[in-house]
C-alpha positions in Angstrom: 0.0 0.0 0.0 2.9 2.4 0.9 4.4 1.7 -2.5 1.2 2.5 -4.3 0.9 5.8 -2.4 4.4 6.8 -3.4 3.8 5.9 -7.1 0.6 7.9 -7.1 2.4 10.9 -5.6 5.2 10.6 -8.2 2.5 10.4 -11.0 0.8 13.6 -9.7 4.2 15.4 -9.4 5.0 14.5 -13.0 1.6 15.7 -14.2 2.2 19.0 -12.3 5.6 19.5 -13.9 4.3 18.7 -17.4 1.5 21.2 -16.9 4.0 24.0 -16.3 5.3 24.2 -18.6 16.0 35.5 -50.5 17.1 37.4 -53.2 20.5 39.2 -52.4 20.7 42.9 -52.7 23.7 44.8 -54.1 25.3 45.6 -50.8 28.6 47.3 -50.0 30.3 45.0 -47.4 32.0 47.5 -45.1 31.5 49.6 -42.1 31.2 53.3 -42.6 31.2 54.8 -39.1 31.9 58.5 -38.9 35.2 59.2 -37.0 34.9 60.3 -33.4 37.3 63.3 -34.1 35.6 66.6 -34.6 35.9 67.5 -38.2 37.1 71.0 -37.5 40.2 69.6 -35.9 39.5 70.3 -32.3 40.8 67.7 -29.8 38.7 64.9 -28.4 38.3 66.5 -25.0 36.8 69.7 -26.4 34.7 67.6 -28.7 33.2 65.4 -25.9 32.5 68.5 -23.8 30.6 70.0 -26.7 28.8 66.8 -27.4 27.4 66.7 -23.9 25.1 69.6 -24.9 23.6 67.9 -28.0 19.9 68.2 -28.1 18.0 64.9 -28.1 15.5 65.5 -30.9 17.0 65.5 -34.4 14.1 64.6 -36.8 10.8 65.7 -38.1 8.6 63.6 -40.3 5.6 64.4 -42.6 4.2 61.1 -43.9 1.4 60.4 -46.2 0.2 56.7 -46.3 -2.3 55.1 -48.7 -3.5 51.8 -47.1 -4.8 49.5 -49.9 -5.8 46.2 -48.3 -7.6 44.9 -51.4 -4.3 45.0 -53.2 -2.4 44.0 -50.0 -0.3 47.1 -50.4 0.9 50.3 -48.7 2.2 53.3 -50.6 4.1 55.9 -48.6 5.4 59.4 -49.3 7.9 60.3 -46.5 9.5 63.7 -46.0 12.2 63.7 -43.3 14.1 66.6 -42.1 17.2 65.7 -40.1 19.1 68.2 -38.0 22.8 67.8 -37.2 22.8 68.7 -33.5 26.3 67.4 -33.0 29.5 69.5 -33.2 30.7 67.4 -36.1 30.6 67.8 -39.8 28.8 64.8 -41.3 29.4 63.3 -44.7 26.6 60.7 -44.9 23.3 59.7 -43.3 22.7 56.2 -42.1 19.1 54.9 -42.5 17.1 52.0 -41.1 15.2 49.9 -43.7 13.6 47.6 -41.2 11.0 46.0 -43.5 13.8 44.6 -45.7 14.5 42.0 -42.9 11.5 40.0 -44.4 12.8 39.9 -48.0 14.2 36.4 -47.8 15.6 33.8 -45.5 19.1 35.0 -46.1 18.8 38.3 -44.2 20.2 38.6 -40.7 16.6 38.2 -39.4 15.7 35.4 -41.9 18.7 33.3 -41.0 17.3 32.8 -37.5 13.6 33.1 -38.0 12.4 31.6 -41.4 10.1 34.0 -43.3 7.0 32.3 -44.6 6.2 32.9 -48.2 3.0 34.8 -47.3 5.1 37.1 -45.1 7.9 38.0 -47.6 8.0 41.7 -48.2 10.5 44.6 -48.8 10.6 48.3 -49.5 10.4 49.3 -53.1 11.8 52.8 -53.4 10.4 54.9 -56.3 12.1 58.2 -55.7 14.7 59.6 -53.4 15.5 63.3 -53.2 18.0 65.0 -50.9 17.5 68.8 -50.6 15.2 68.5 -53.6 17.9 66.9 -55.8 17.9 63.3 -57.0 20.1 61.1 -54.9 21.1 57.5 -54.5 21.5 55.1 -51.6 23.5 52.0 -51.1 23.0 49.2 -48.6 25.8 48.5 -46.2 26.7 46.1 -43.4 27.4 47.9 -40.2 27.9 44.9 -37.8 27.4 41.7 -39.6 28.9 40.9 -43.1 25.8 39.6 -44.9 25.4 40.5 -48.6 21.8 39.6 -48.5 20.8 42.0 -45.8 19.5 45.4 -46.8 18.2 46.7 -43.5 20.7 49.5 -43.3 21.1 52.2 -46.0 23.5 55.0 -46.5 23.1 58.3 -48.4 26.4 60.0 -49.2 25.8 63.7 -49.0 26.9 65.8 -52.0 27.4 68.7 -49.5 28.8 68.1 -46.1 26.4 68.8 -43.3 27.8 71.2 -40.7 27.0 71.5 -37.1 23.5 72.9 -36.5 22.7 72.4 -40.2 19.8 70.4 -41.5 19.1 68.1 -44.5 15.8 67.3 -46.2 15.1 63.7 -47.5 12.1 62.9 -49.5 11.3 59.2 -50.3 8.4 57.6 -52.0 8.1 53.9 -51.7 5.6 51.0 -51.4 5.6 47.5 -49.9 3.4 44.4 -49.9 1.5 43.9 -46.6 2.9 40.7 -45.1 0.9 38.1 -43.2 1.8 39.0 -39.7 5.5 38.4 -38.9 7.2 39.7 -35.8 4.0 41.6 -35.0 3.9 43.4 -38.3 1.3 42.9 -41.1 -2.2 41.3 -41.3 -3.9 38.4 -39.5 -5.0 35.5 -41.8 -8.6 36.8 -42.1 -7.3 40.2 -43.1 -9.5 41.9 -40.6 -6.8 43.3 -38.4 -3.5 45.0 -39.4 -0.5 46.3 -37.5 1.7 48.6 -39.6 5.0 49.4 -37.9 8.7 49.5 -38.7 8.1 50.4 -42.3 9.2 54.1 -42.0 12.7 54.8 -43.3 14.4 56.3 -40.2 17.9 57.7 -39.5 20.1 55.9 -37.0 21.3 57.7 -34.0 24.4 59.8 -34.3 25.9 59.2 -30.9 27.7 61.7 -28.7 30.8 59.5 -29.2 30.8 60.7 -32.8 29.6 57.7 -34.8 26.4 56.4 -36.3 24.6 53.7 -34.3 22.5 52.0 -37.0 22.2 48.2 -36.5 20.6 45.7 -38.9 17.3 44.2 -38.0 18.2 41.4 -35.6 15.8 38.6 -35.1 15.0 39.1 -31.4 16.0 42.6 -30.4 14.0 45.8 -30.3 14.9 49.1 -32.0 16.9 52.1 -31.1 15.5 55.4 -32.3 16.0 59.1 -31.7 13.1 61.4 -30.6 11.2 63.1 -33.4 8.0 64.9 -34.4 5.6 62.9 -36.6 2.8 64.3 -38.7 1.2 61.3 -40.4 -1.9 61.0 -42.7 -3.4 57.5 -43.4 -6.0 57.1 -46.2 -7.9 53.9 -45.7 -11.2 52.3 -47.0 -14.3 53.3 -45.1 -14.7 49.6 -43.9 -11.6 50.0 -41.7 -11.2 52.0 -38.5 -7.8 53.4 -37.6 -5.9 54.0 -34.4 -2.3 55.1 -34.1 0.6 56.5 -32.2 -0.1 60.1 -31.2 -3.3 62.1 -31.3 -5.8 62.1 -34.1 -6.6 65.7 -35.0 -8.8 65.4 -38.1 -10.4 63.1 -40.6 -11.7 63.9 -44.1 -13.1 62.1 -47.2 -10.7 62.7 -50.1 -12.5 60.2 -52.4 -15.7 58.2 -52.2 -15.3 55.2 -50.1 -12.2 56.3 -48.3 -11.3 58.3 -45.2 -8.1 60.2 -44.5 -7.1 60.2 -40.9 -4.5 62.7 -39.6 -2.3 62.1 -36.5 0.4 64.0 -34.7 3.0 62.6 -32.3 5.4 64.9 -30.6 8.8 64.0 -29.3 8.2 60.3 -29.9 10.7 57.5 -30.7 8.5 55.7 -33.2 5.1 55.8 -35.0 2.8 52.8 -35.7 -0.9 52.3 -36.5 -3.6 49.7 -36.6 -6.4 49.1 -38.9 -9.4 46.9 -38.3 -12.9 45.9 -39.5 -15.8 46.1 -37.1 -13.7 47.7 -34.3 -15.0 50.4 -32.0 -13.6 53.0 -29.7 -14.2 53.3 -25.9 -12.6 56.1 -23.9 -11.8 56.0 -20.2 -10.2 58.8 -18.1 -7.5 57.9 -15.6 -6.6 59.6 -12.4 -8.3 59.7 -9.0 -10.4 62.7 -10.0 -10.5 61.8 -13.7 -8.0 64.5 -14.7 -5.2 62.2 -15.7 -4.3 60.5 -18.9 -7.1 59.6 -21.4 -7.0 56.0 -22.7 -8.7 55.3 -26.1 -9.5 51.6 -26.5 -9.8 50.1 -30.0 -11.5 46.8 -29.7 -14.2 44.5 -31.1 -17.5 44.0 -29.4 -16.6 40.7 -28.0 -14.0 42.2 -25.8 -16.1 45.0 -24.4 -16.9 42.8 -21.4 -13.3 43.2 -20.3 -13.4 47.0 -20.1 -14.1 47.1 -16.3 -11.1 44.9 -15.8 -8.9 46.9 -18.2 -10.1 50.1 -16.4 -9.4 48.8 -12.9 -5.9 47.7 -13.8 -5.1 50.9 -15.6 -6.4 53.0 -12.8 -4.4 51.3 -10.1 -1.3 51.2 -12.3 -1.6 54.8 -13.3 -2.2 56.0 -9.7 0.9 54.1 -8.5 3.2 55.3 -11.4 1.9 58.9 -11.2 2.5 59.0 -7.4 5.8 57.2 -7.3 7.4 57.8 -10.7 6.0 61.1 -12.0 3.6 62.7 -14.4 2.6 60.6 -17.4 4.6 61.5 -20.5 1.6 61.8 -22.9 -1.8 63.4 -22.6 -3.4 60.3 -24.0 -2.6 56.8 -25.2 -4.3 54.2 -27.4 -4.7 50.5 -26.6 -5.7 48.1 -29.4 -7.0 44.7 -28.6 -5.7 42.2 -31.2 -8.0 39.3 -32.1 -7.3 36.0 -30.3 -7.2 33.9 -33.4 -3.6 34.6 -34.4 -0.8 34.0 -31.9 1.7 35.9 -34.1 -0.2 39.1 -33.1 1.7 39.7 -29.7 1.6 42.4 -27.1 3.8 45.3 -28.2 4.2 48.9 -27.2 4.9 52.0 -29.4 4.7 55.6 -28.1 1.0 56.2 -27.2 0.0 53.1 -28.9 0.0 49.6 -27.2 -1.4 46.4 -28.8 -2.4 43.6 -26.4 -3.7 40.2 -27.1 -5.3 37.6 -24.8 -7.9 34.8 -25.1 -11.4 35.7 -25.0 -11.9 33.4 -22.0 -9.6 34.5 -19.2 -10.7 33.9 -15.6 -10.7 36.8 -13.1 -8.1 35.4 -10.8 -5.7 34.6 -13.6 -5.1 38.4 -13.9 -3.9 38.2 -17.5 -5.7 41.3 -18.8 -4.7 43.1 -15.7 -1.1 42.2 -16.1 -1.1 43.2 -19.8 -2.6 46.7 -19.0 -0.1 47.2 -16.2 2.8 46.1 -18.4 1.9 48.4 -21.4 1.4 51.4 -19.1 4.7 50.8 -17.4 6.3 50.5 -20.9 4.8 53.9 -21.9 6.7 55.4 -19.0 10.1 53.7 -19.4 10.2 52.3 -22.9 8.4 54.9 -25.0 9.5 57.9 -23.0 13.1 57.1 -22.5 15.1 55.9 -25.6 17.3 53.0 -24.7 19.4 50.9 -27.0 17.0 48.0 -27.3 19.4 46.2 -29.7 22.5 46.1 -27.6 21.1 46.9 -24.1 17.5 45.5 -24.3 17.6 44.6 -20.6 17.0 48.2 -19.5 13.5 48.9 -20.7 12.3 45.3 -20.6 13.8 44.8 -17.1 12.2 48.0 -15.7 8.9 47.3 -17.2 8.8 43.7 -16.0 9.9 44.8 -12.5 7.3 47.5 -12.2 4.6 45.3 -13.6 5.2 42.6 -11.1 5.5 45.1 -8.2 2.3 46.9 -9.1 0.3 43.7 -9.7 1.5 42.1 -6.4 0.7 45.3 -4.4 -2.6 46.0 -6.1 -4.1 42.6 -7.0 -2.0 39.9 -5.1 -0.7 36.8 -6.8 -2.5 35.5 -9.8 -4.3 32.1 -9.3 -3.8 29.1 -11.6 -7.3 27.8 -11.0 -6.1 24.3 -10.5 -5.5 22.1 -7.4 -2.1 20.5 -7.1 0.3 19.0 -4.7 2.5 21.8 -3.6 6.3 21.1 -3.4 8.2 22.0 -0.3 11.8 21.1 -0.2 12.8 20.4 3.4 16.4 19.5 4.3 16.4 17.0 7.2 12.9 15.8 6.5 12.6 13.3 3.6 9.3 11.8 2.9 10.0 11.5 -0.9 12.6 12.8 -3.3 12.5 14.1 -6.8 15.8 14.7 -8.6 17.5 14.7 -5.1 15.2 17.5 -3.9 13.3 16.4 -0.8 9.6 16.9 -1.2 6.5 17.1 1.1 3.1 17.0 -0.5 0.0 18.9 0.6 -3.2 19.7 -1.3 -3.9 23.4 -2.1 -4.7 26.0 -4.6 -1.6 27.2 -6.5 -0.7 30.9 -6.4 1.9 32.2 -8.9 3.9 35.3 -7.9 4.3 37.7 -10.9 8.1 37.4 -10.7 7.9 33.6 -11.2 8.0 33.7 -15.1 11.0 35.9 -15.1 12.8 33.7 -12.6 12.1 30.6 -14.7 13.6 32.5 -17.7 16.6 33.6 -15.8 17.4 30.2 -14.3 17.2 28.6 -17.7 20.6 30.3 -18.7 21.8 31.8 -15.5 25.4 31.0 -16.0 26.1 32.1 -19.6 24.8 35.7 -19.9 25.4 39.0 -18.3 23.6 42.4 -18.5 26.8 44.0 -19.9 26.9 41.6 -22.8 25.5 42.8 -26.2 22.0 41.5 -26.4 22.1 41.4 -30.2 24.4 38.4 -30.0 21.8 36.2 -28.3 21.3 33.5 -30.9 17.9 32.1 -29.8 14.5 33.4 -28.5 15.0 31.5 -25.2 18.4 32.9 -24.6 17.3 36.4 -25.5 14.3 36.2 -23.2 16.6 34.9 -20.4 19.2 37.5 -20.9 16.9 40.5 -21.4 13.4 40.3 -19.7 14.4 37.5 -17.3 17.8 38.7 -16.2 16.7 42.3 -16.4 13.6 41.9 -14.3 15.3 39.7 -11.7 18.1 42.3 -11.5 15.7 45.2 -10.6 13.8 43.1 -8.1 17.0 42.1 -6.4 18.1 45.7 -6.3 14.9 46.6 -4.5 15.4 43.8 -2.1 18.9 45.2 -1.4 18.0 48.9 -1.2 14.4 48.7 0.0 11.3 50.1 -1.7 11.9 53.7 -0.7 15.4 54.1 -2.1 14.4 52.0 -5.2 11.4 54.3 -5.9 13.4 57.5 -5.5 16.0 56.1 -7.9 13.5 55.2 -10.5 11.6 58.6 -10.2 14.8 60.6 -10.5 16.1 58.5 -13.3 12.8 59.0 -15.2 12.9 62.8 -14.6 16.4 63.1 -15.8 16.2 61.0 -18.9 12.6 61.3 -20.2 12.7 62.5 -23.8 16.3 61.6 -24.1 18.6 58.6 -24.7 20.0 56.6 -21.8 22.7 53.8 -21.8 23.2 51.1 -19.2 26.3 52.7 -17.7 24.3 55.9 -17.3 21.6 54.0 -15.4 24.2 52.5 -13.1 25.9 55.8 -12.4 22.5 57.3 -11.6 21.9 54.3 -9.2 25.2 54.7 -7.4 24.2 57.6 -5.1 21.4 55.6 -3.8 23.6 52.7 -2.7 26.3 52.1 -0.1 29.8 51.2 -1.5 29.2 47.6 -0.7 25.7 47.5 -2.2 26.9 49.1 -5.4 29.8 46.5 -5.6 27.3 43.7 -5.6 25.0 45.3 -8.1 27.9 46.1 -10.5 29.3 42.6 -10.1 26.0 41.1 -11.3 25.8 43.6 -14.2 29.3 42.9 -15.5 29.8 39.2 -14.7 26.4 37.7 -14.7 26.1 34.2 -13.3 24.3 33.3 -10.1 24.5 32.6 -6.4 24.1 29.2 -4.7 24.3 29.6 -1.0 24.1 26.4 1.0 24.3 25.2 4.6 26.6 22.2 4.3 26.0 21.1 7.9 25.4 22.3 11.5 27.0 20.7 14.5 26.3 21.2 18.2 29.6 21.7 19.9 28.3 22.0 23.4 25.1 22.8 25.3 24.9 26.3 23.9 27.3 26.5 20.9 26.7 25.4 17.3 29.0 25.4 14.3 27.4 26.1 10.9 29.3 25.6 7.7 28.1 27.8 4.8 29.2 27.8 1.1 28.5 29.8 -2.0 28.8 27.5 -5.0 28.1 30.4 -7.4 30.1 33.4 -8.5 27.7 36.2 -7.4 27.9 37.5 -3.9 24.9 38.9 -2.1 24.5 40.0 1.5 22.2 37.5 3.3 21.2 36.7 6.9 21.4 33.4 8.7 18.3 32.8 10.8 18.4 30.5 13.9 15.1 29.0 15.1 15.4 27.9 18.7 12.7 26.3 20.8 11.6 29.8 21.9 12.6 32.4 19.4 14.3 33.3 16.1 17.7 35.1 15.9 19.5 36.4 12.8 23.2 37.1 12.1 24.8 38.4 8.9 27.2 36.2 6.9 30.2 37.5 5.0 29.0 37.5 1.4 32.5 37.8 0.0 33.6 34.4 1.4 33.0 31.2 -0.6 33.3 29.0 2.5 32.8 30.1 6.1 32.0 28.7 9.5 29.8 30.6 11.8 29.6 29.8 15.5 26.3 30.4 17.1 25.4 30.7 20.7 21.9 30.0 22.0 20.7 29.4 25.5 17.8 27.5 24.1 18.0 24.3 21.9 18.3 25.2 18.2 15.8 23.4 15.9 16.9 24.7 12.6 19.0 27.2 10.5 18.1 29.0 7.4 19.9 31.3 5.0 18.1 34.3 3.4 14.8 33.6 5.1 13.1 36.4 3.2 14.5 35.1 -0.2 15.9 38.5 -1.1 18.7 37.1 -3.1 16.9 36.2 -6.3 20.2 35.3 -8.0 20.3 32.1 -5.8 19.4 29.2 -8.1 18.7 26.7 -5.4 16.9 27.6 -2.2 16.4 24.0 -1.3 19.8 23.8 0.3 19.5 27.0 2.3 17.9 25.3 5.3 19.2 22.7 7.8 17.1 21.1 10.6 18.9 19.7 13.7 16.2 17.0 14.0 13.5 15.5 12.0 10.9 17.6 13.8 7.9 18.3 11.6 7.3 21.6 13.2 10.8 23.0 12.9 11.1 21.8 9.3 7.8 23.2 8.1 8.4 26.4 10.0 11.1 27.2 7.5 10.0 25.3 4.4 6.3 26.0 4.0 6.7 29.0 1.7 5.8 29.5 -1.9 9.3 30.2 -3.0 10.6 26.7 -2.2 8.2 24.8 -4.3 7.9 27.5 -6.9 11.6 27.6 -7.4 11.7 23.8 -7.5 9.3 23.8 -10.4 11.3 26.7 -12.1 14.5 24.8 -11.8 12.9 21.8 -13.4 11.5 23.8 -16.3 14.7 25.7 -16.7 16.6 22.4 -17.0 18.7 22.9 -13.9 17.2 20.2 -11.8 
């Protein structure tokens, strides 16, 4: 009978674990970065001092778009004015041609993510004028030698562009609308379209004196400067349109069509959605209704979720507005993508967020609530601060993931899985059953999933092979990119808050937001801004994780009673990341805590207690999220059920056990 019970438990445990879970272009193969030396001959010190005062907005766009869904075609007339706000004389302009990433399976993107035939598209340029004169453009490789990639273009200027001068570039082009790929294009029924990343946009001329204009990598985001956009979209009357920025007019140029006009000021991008049988619903955020206006763009079937959307946005807005600062835009638009196409994913552009979830989502699951909180946090720190989402994608994704989890947990509590399971509690010293050498105890309960859990799972999957300081464009798989960017970035900010406390963390985020909103920010600038909020030792541990990556693995090797009142506890850290943690001592009458030396890989602590000690535990509050195995953090002096369960019946033990299994580390 005992054997049968154990087999049944193993079966249930296994069930639980299972549940959780082209045509080449003519391309010039060379880099063409502008030299970092000021062209006037001034020395680099003077040049860098002058570059520190470069304004952050360089471009202004006037764009006219003809949306022709019957022909599966978009025709664009784009007029770009670019200002040389650097102290340098510039000889050429580097341009992003993002849509060319889907030209074939031979592009930088296509070599990692195959492009289905229905999704093949590219930009077909009809005319190119520079300062009203015909000009030419060649395709170049800035970072990867790939003759089939044409996602970066270069215009060699006939007249050098001096400091504070401007250049006007007029381009007319068209492209075939792809079936949705990487969030761009139409769904299979051609009833919902997301049009993004088709604009021909200049790279960023960095303060270091060179062009930052990366090819379209398969998993990374973009890096854009701030600009003003005035965009007109002419569409058939059957379609409704929502977009980045504010709609300021609409008119009827031809029978059967409507021309919508939008303006977005000081934005890093512009995108729009078109859909059939979609409607608009408006809500006003803020405790007194005087905050940001949110315009929902959704089908009738999703109107039942408006109360849940509204509740999440109100709580998120109130928290962000109070803690971080004023919302960067007077209004934002949220489009609800249809559920029948998983390729339409949640994505955020300035003042336009697209979210997708199943039409059936239970209340306790908090999926719509999480998505609304996430996109509002992204509007603060992803759309309002321009970070290099190609090379340093962890910054915006990490802050947004951290804020989303923090807001959800404080406002809604942990989401519910709506299933009954055997929880998994590792208990050192109490072994009823083992799975992969992790001691387990089984109890029946409802599973609650902390918002940080998905990011922990992702981080644990590749905890030893990535670091925040590494170039995120080099991550060669979606799983590695997710781990190194959203997973590692979110865990990093959660761990920083555990180290500094919520007050210092909130003051840091608020001041960082105020300093860099409407500007570019790099990883080292974020760390330098964080430094005054930390002690020297705290910053040392933060900087170590940023530069080295890796993980912690604190463990209590054993505990020995030396005499009636003295105990020796041997502690090791099998990882490379140090993090200050406490050792808790549970006696028969109370709990004491002493600090270990985080810089020692092996140490022995001598503990004195007048009362018999029942158990020891490292990092009782689980502040060190870099620790990949909490199962070895506790040690019981006896097989007492009470002392074991005192330390072990906590969500993090079984949650981390599951995450370790899913991450492949168990």
